[in-house]
C-alpha positions as CSV (number, residue, x, y, z in Angstrom):
1,M,0.0,0.0,0.0
2,I,1.2,3.5,-1.0
3,L,0.4,6.6,1.1
4,V,0.4,10.0,-0.5
5,T,0.3,13.2,1.6
6,G,-0.7,16.4,0.0
7,G,-2.9,14.6,-2.5
8,T,-5.0,17.7,-3.4
9,G,-1.9,19.7,-4.5
10,L,-0.4,20.1,-7.9
11,V,2.2,17.3,-7.5
12,G,0.0,15.2,-5.3
13,S,-2.9,15.1,-7.7
14,H,-0.8,14.3,-10.7
15,L,1.0,11.6,-8.7
16,L,-2.3,10.1,-7.7
17,Y,-3.4,10.1,-11.3
18,Q,-0.2,8.2,-12.4
19,L,-0.4,5.7,-9.5
20,S,-4.1,5.1,-10.1
21,K,-3.6,4.6,-13.8
22,E,-1.1,1.9,-12.9
23,N,-3.6,0.2,-10.6
24,K,-1.5,0.7,-7.5
25,S,-3.0,0.3,-4.0
26,I,-3.2,3.9,-2.8
27,K,-4.2,5.9,0.3
28,A,-4.2,9.6,0.1
29,I,-4.5,12.2,2.9
30,Y,-6.7,15.3,2.5
31,R,-7.7,18.0,4.9
32,N,-10.5,19.9,3.1
33,E,-13.2,17.9,1.3
34,K,-13.8,20.7,-1.2
35,K,-10.3,20.3,-2.5
36,L,-11.0,16.8,-3.7
37,A,-12.7,18.5,-6.6
38,I,-9.2,19.6,-7.7
39,V,-8.1,16.0,-8.0
40,K,-11.1,15.0,-10.1
41,K,-10.6,18.0,-12.3
42,V,-6.9,17.1,-12.8
43,F,-7.9,13.5,-13.6
44,S,-10.4,14.7,-16.2
45,Y,-7.6,16.4,-18.2
46,Y,-6.0,13.1,-19.0
47,S,-8.7,10.4,-18.7
48,Q,-12.1,9.7,-20.3
49,N,-13.1,8.0,-17.1
50,P,-11.7,10.1,-14.2
51,D,-14.3,8.9,-11.6
52,A,-13.1,5.3,-12.0
53,L,-9.5,6.3,-11.4
54,F,-10.5,8.6,-8.5
55,N,-12.5,5.8,-6.8
56,N,-9.4,3.6,-6.8
57,I,-8.0,5.8,-4.1
58,E,-8.7,5.3,-0.4
59,W,-9.1,8.8,1.0
60,V,-8.2,9.5,4.6
61,R,-9.0,12.8,6.3
62,A,-6.0,13.7,8.4
63,D,-3.7,16.5,9.3
64,L,0.1,16.4,9.5
65,L,-0.1,17.7,13.1
66,D,-2.7,15.3,14.2
67,T,-0.7,12.2,15.2
68,P,-3.7,9.9,16.1
69,L,-5.3,10.5,12.7
70,L,-2.0,10.1,10.9
71,T,-1.3,6.8,12.8
72,E,-4.6,5.4,11.5
73,A,-3.6,6.5,7.9
74,F,-0.3,4.6,8.2
75,K,-2.0,1.2,8.7
76,D,-0.8,-1.4,6.1
77,V,1.4,1.3,4.4
78,S,4.7,0.2,2.8
79,Y,5.7,3.3,0.8
80,V,5.2,7.0,1.3
81,Y,5.2,10.0,-0.9
82,H,5.3,13.1,1.3
83,C,4.0,15.9,-1.0
84,A,2.1,18.0,1.6
85,A,3.5,21.4,2.5
86,F,2.4,24.9,3.3
87,V,3.8,27.3,0.7
88,S,4.1,30.9,1.6
89,F,6.8,33.6,1.4
90,E,5.1,35.8,3.9
91,P,7.4,36.4,6.9
92,N,4.5,36.6,9.3
93,K,3.6,33.0,8.4
94,Y,6.9,31.7,9.7
95,H,5.5,29.9,12.7
96,L,2.7,28.2,10.7
97,L,5.3,27.2,8.1
98,R,7.5,25.7,10.8
99,K,4.6,23.7,12.3
100,T,3.4,22.3,8.9
101,N,6.7,21.8,7.1
102,I,9.1,20.9,9.8
103,E,6.9,19.4,12.6
104,G,4.5,17.8,10.1
105,T,7.5,16.2,8.3
106,A,8.9,15.0,11.6
107,N,5.6,13.3,12.3
108,I,5.6,11.6,8.9
109,V,9.2,10.4,9.4
110,N,8.5,9.1,12.9
111,L,5.5,7.1,11.6
112,C,7.5,5.8,8.7
113,I,10.0,4.4,11.2
114,A,7.4,3.1,13.6
115,N,5.5,1.3,10.8
116,N,8.6,-0.1,9.1
117,V,7.9,1.8,5.9
118,K,10.2,0.5,3.2
119,K,10.9,3.9,1.6
120,L,10.0,7.5,1.8
121,C,10.1,10.1,-1.0
122,Y,10.0,13.6,0.2
123,V,9.1,16.5,-2.1
124,S,11.3,19.5,-1.1
125,S,12.2,22.5,-3.2
126,V,15.1,24.3,-4.8
127,A,14.3,26.9,-2.2
128,A,16.0,24.6,0.3
129,I,19.3,24.5,-1.6
130,G,22.1,27.0,-1.1
131,H,23.2,29.6,-3.6
132,T,26.4,30.0,-5.6
133,N,28.3,33.1,-6.7
134,N,29.2,34.2,-10.2
135,N,26.2,32.4,-11.8
136,E,27.7,29.0,-11.2
137,K,25.1,26.2,-11.4
138,I,23.5,25.0,-8.2
139,D,23.5,21.3,-7.6
140,E,22.9,18.8,-4.8
141,N,26.1,19.6,-3.1
142,T,25.7,23.4,-2.9
143,Q,25.8,24.3,0.8
144,W,22.9,25.9,2.5
145,N,24.0,29.2,4.2
146,P,21.9,29.7,7.4
147,E,23.3,33.3,7.6
148,A,21.9,34.3,4.2
149,D,18.6,36.3,3.9
150,N,16.7,33.1,3.1
151,S,12.9,33.1,2.6
152,V,10.8,31.7,5.4
153,Y,9.6,29.0,3.0
154,G,13.1,28.0,2.1
155,I,14.1,27.9,5.8
156,T,11.3,25.5,6.7
157,K,11.8,23.3,3.7
158,Y,15.4,23.0,4.7
159,G,14.4,22.2,8.2
160,A,12.0,19.5,6.9
161,E,14.9,17.9,4.9
162,M,16.8,17.7,8.2
163,E,14.0,15.7,9.6
164,V,14.2,13.3,6.7
165,W,18.0,12.9,7.0
166,R,17.4,12.3,10.7
167,G,15.1,9.5,9.8
168,T,17.7,7.9,7.5
169,Q,20.1,7.9,10.5
170,E,17.4,5.9,12.4
171,G,17.1,3.3,9.7
172,L,14.6,4.8,7.2
173,D,15.4,4.6,3.5
174,A,14.5,7.9,1.8
175,V,15.0,10.0,-1.2
176,I,14.5,13.8,-1.5
177,V,13.6,15.7,-4.7
178,N,14.2,19.4,-5.1
179,P,12.0,20.6,-8.0
180,G,12.2,24.1,-9.5
181,V,9.1,25.9,-10.6
182,I,6.6,23.1,-11.5
183,I,4.6,23.6,-14.6
184,G,1.2,21.9,-14.5
185,P,-2.6,22.6,-14.8
186,G,-5.5,22.6,-12.4
187,I,-4.6,25.0,-9.7
188,W,-4.8,28.6,-10.9
189,K,-4.9,30.5,-7.6
190,Y,-1.2,30.0,-6.7
191,G,2.0,28.6,-7.9
192,S,2.9,28.5,-11.6
193,G,-0.8,28.2,-12.5
194,N,-1.3,31.7,-11.1
195,I,1.4,33.0,-13.4
196,F,-0.7,31.7,-16.4
197,K,-3.7,33.5,-15.0
198,K,-1.9,36.8,-14.5
199,V,-0.4,36.7,-18.0
200,A,-3.8,35.9,-19.5
201,N,-5.3,38.9,-17.6
202,G,-2.7,41.3,-18.9
203,L,0.5,41.2,-16.8
204,T,2.3,44.5,-17.3
205,H,5.8,44.1,-15.7
206,Y,8.5,41.5,-15.8
207,T,11.5,40.9,-13.6
208,T,15.2,40.3,-14.4
209,G,15.9,37.0,-12.5
210,A,16.1,33.5,-13.7
211,V,15.2,30.1,-12.2
212,G,14.8,26.4,-13.2
213,Y,11.5,25.0,-14.5
214,I,10.1,21.4,-14.8
215,D,6.9,19.8,-16.0
216,V,4.7,18.3,-13.3
217,F,4.8,14.8,-14.8
218,D,8.6,14.9,-15.0
219,V,8.5,15.5,-11.2
220,V,6.1,12.6,-10.7
221,N,8.0,10.2,-13.0
222,S,11.3,11.1,-11.2
223,M,9.7,10.4,-7.8
224,T,8.2,7.0,-8.8
225,Q,11.4,5.8,-10.5
226,L,13.5,6.9,-7.5
227,L,11.1,5.2,-5.0
228,E,11.1,1.9,-7.1
229,S,14.9,2.0,-7.5
230,N,17.7,0.8,-5.2
231,I,18.7,4.5,-4.7
232,K,18.4,5.6,-1.2
233,N,19.4,8.4,1.2
234,E,20.2,10.9,-1.7
235,R,18.6,14.1,-3.0
236,F,18.0,15.2,-6.5
237,V,17.6,18.6,-8.2
238,L,14.7,18.4,-10.6
239,V,15.0,21.1,-13.2
240,T,14.6,20.8,-16.9
241,E,15.8,24.2,-18.1
242,N,17.0,27.4,-16.6
243,W,15.0,30.3,-18.0
244,T,14.7,34.0,-17.2
245,Y,11.4,35.0,-15.8
246,K,10.9,37.3,-18.8
247,Y,11.5,34.4,-21.3
248,F,9.0,32.2,-19.3
249,I,6.3,34.9,-19.3
250,D,6.9,35.6,-23.0
251,C,6.5,31.9,-23.7
252,I,3.2,31.8,-21.8
253,A,1.9,35.0,-23.5
254,N,2.7,33.5,-26.9
255,A,0.9,30.3,-26.1
256,L,-2.1,32.1,-24.7
257,K,-2.0,34.6,-27.7
258,V,-1.9,37.7,-25.4
259,K,0.5,40.6,-25.1
260,S,3.7,40.1,-23.3
261,P,4.6,42.5,-20.4
262,S,6.8,45.3,-21.7
263,K,7.8,47.1,-18.5
264,K,10.8,46.0,-16.4
265,A,10.4,45.8,-12.6
266,G,14.0,46.5,-11.5
267,K,15.5,46.8,-8.1
268,T,14.0,50.2,-7.4
269,I,10.4,49.2,-8.3
270,L,10.6,46.0,-6.4
271,G,12.2,47.7,-3.4
272,I,9.4,50.2,-3.3
273,G,6.9,47.4,-3.9
274,W,7.7,45.1,-1.0
275,R,7.8,48.1,1.4
276,V,4.4,49.3,0.2
277,D,3.1,45.8,0.4
278,W,4.3,45.6,4.1
279,I,2.6,48.8,5.0
280,Y,-0.6,47.8,3.2
281,C,-0.6,44.5,5.1
282,K,-0.1,46.3,8.4
283,L,-3.0,48.7,7.7
284,T,-5.5,46.2,6.3
285,G,-4.5,42.8,7.8
286,K,-4.5,41.3,4.3
287,R,-1.9,38.7,3.1
288,R,1.5,39.8,1.9
289,T,2.0,39.4,-1.8
290,L,5.6,40.6,-2.1
291,S,8.2,40.1,0.7
292,K,11.8,41.5,0.7
293,Q,13.1,37.9,0.1
294,L,10.7,37.3,-2.8
295,A,11.7,40.5,-4.4
296,N,15.3,39.6,-4.2
297,T,14.5,36.1,-5.7
298,L,12.8,37.8,-8.6
299,M,16.0,39.7,-9.4
300,T,18.4,36.8,-8.8
301,K,19.6,34.5,-11.6
302,S,19.6,31.0,-10.0
303,L,20.8,28.4,-12.4
304,Y,20.5,24.6,-11.6
305,N,22.4,21.5,-12.7
306,N,20.2,18.5,-13.5
307,S,23.0,16.0,-14.4
308,K,22.6,13.8,-11.3
309,I,18.9,12.8,-12.0
310,K,19.7,12.4,-15.7
311,H,22.6,10.1,-15.1
312,S,21.1,8.2,-12.2
313,L,17.8,7.3,-14.0
314,D,18.8,7.9,-17.6
315,F,16.0,10.4,-17.4
316,T,14.8,12.5,-20.4
317,F,12.8,15.7,-19.6
318,K,9.9,17.2,-21.5
319,P,10.9,20.6,-23.0
320,I,9.5,23.4,-21.0
321,E,8.1,25.1,-24.1
322,D,5.9,22.0,-24.7
323,A,4.8,22.0,-21.0
324,V,3.8,25.6,-21.3
325,K,1.8,24.9,-24.5
326,E,0.0,22.0,-22.9
327,V,-1.0,23.9,-19.8
328,S,-2.0,26.9,-21.9
329,I,-4.4,24.8,-23.9
330,I,-6.0,23.5,-20.7
331,Y,-6.2,27.0,-19.3
332,L,-7.9,28.4,-22.4
333,N,-10.4,25.5,-22.5
334,E,-11.3,26.2,-18.8
335,H,-11.6,30.0,-19.3
C-alpha cells in the first residue's frame, strides 16, 4: 500500500493520477473535502473516465499535526510520498510554516520508522538548496547558508529535509527531490498556475531574474522511478531548463496569444513594492504578496544543474516550451 500526503496539491494530484492509472493500491491524505474536486478536475484532463481512477484511491481525512489520525492513515502502508506542505513567502507566516513543514514532516518520518515503511520520497524545493556566486550552477552539493537572507519558506523546507535525514540515521530509507518551478494545470490560484492566470489577464511588468522549471509529470516520474529503484538516502535537483522570468512569461503569453509584459520591474520598483506591500498588510491585515526575500529572488539568476537525476535514472525531460503549451491549452479550455 502506498500513502500520498498532499494529494490535493499540484504534484500530489498528478502523482495520484499516475499511480491510479497503474492500478497501485493507494491511500491519500486530505484536509479539506472541497479540494477533492481539484483532483477530479486534474484526472479529467488526462482520462475519459476520471471517476473510476478517483475511486481507486482510499481517501483519509487527516492533518500532518494530528498524530492519532496520521497513525490510522499509516496502517498497512509500505511506501510513502510526502508531498504535503504549506507554501508561503510571507514572513508573518513563519511559525505556521514551521509547524506544517518541519513538525509535520517530523511526524511523517516518525510514523514511517514506527511502521517499518520500506521507503519515503519527500518533495522538497530548490528553495531549500544553497546559492552560488558568479552564476555557477547550483547542484545537490551546494551548501545551505543559514546566515543568508533566506525566505521563510526555504528555511522551513530545509528544516523539513533535516528531519528526513534524521530519519535515515534511524534506519529509514528515503530520497528527496528538489523541484524548481513546477509547470502543470489545475490550480490557478497559486504557484505557476497563477502566473498563467496573471499573464492571461494582462501582466504589465517582468523581472530580471532566472530560475529552473520542470513539467509536473517529470517530477512525478522522477519520484516514482526513484522510489522503485535501489537508490536511497540521496537528494536530486529536478530542473529541466533554466529560463529568465521574462522568457518564461513571454512563452506563456505567446501560447495564450496575449500581449507580453513590456515594463521591467527592476531593483527600485521591487524595493518600493515590497515596502508598500508591508505597509498595506499592516494597515489592512491582508496577506502579503511581495516580501523582501521574494523581491530579491525575482531579481536573482539562480541556475541549476540536473545532471545527477539524468545520469542516475537515464532520465529524459519534456521541453518546458511543450509543457507551457499544454498547460495553456487547458487554461484556455477552462476560461
